[in-house]
C-alpha positions as CSV (number, residue, x, y, z in Angstrom):
1,M,-14.7,7.7,-10.9
2,G,-14.5,4.1,-12.1
3,E,-12.3,1.4,-10.7
4,D,-10.6,0.9,-14.1
5,I,-9.3,4.5,-13.9
6,L,-7.6,3.8,-10.5
7,K,-5.8,0.6,-11.5
8,R,-2.7,0.7,-13.6
9,K,-2.5,-1.6,-16.7
10,D,1.3,-2.2,-16.4
11,I,1.2,-4.0,-13.0
12,L,1.6,-7.7,-13.5
13,Y,-0.5,-8.8,-10.5
14,P,-2.7,-5.8,-9.6
15,D,-4.8,-7.4,-6.9
16,L,-1.9,-8.8,-5.0
17,S,0.1,-5.5,-5.5
18,Y,-2.7,-3.4,-4.1
19,K,-3.1,-5.8,-1.1
20,I,0.6,-5.5,-0.3
21,I,0.6,-1.7,-0.6
22,G,-2.5,-1.7,1.7
23,C,-0.6,-3.8,4.3
24,A,2.3,-1.4,4.1
25,F,0.0,1.6,4.8
26,D,-1.7,-0.3,7.7
27,V,1.7,-0.8,9.3
28,Y,2.6,2.9,8.7
29,N,-0.7,4.0,10.2
30,S,-0.1,1.8,13.2
31,L,3.4,2.9,13.9
32,G,2.9,6.6,12.9
33,S,5.3,8.8,11.2
34,G,8.7,9.4,12.8
35,H,8.7,6.3,15.1
36,S,12.0,5.7,16.8
37,E,14.0,2.6,16.0
38,K,15.5,0.8,19.0
39,Y,18.9,-0.9,18.8
């Protein structure tokens, strides 16, 4: 599977967008699912 198949053509800044999404997944993986919020 080529990299051109994975990247969407309609994203304005694809490299930056994929980096931001990767950071969001890193945070999610660190915190885990269903973490409790403290007030």
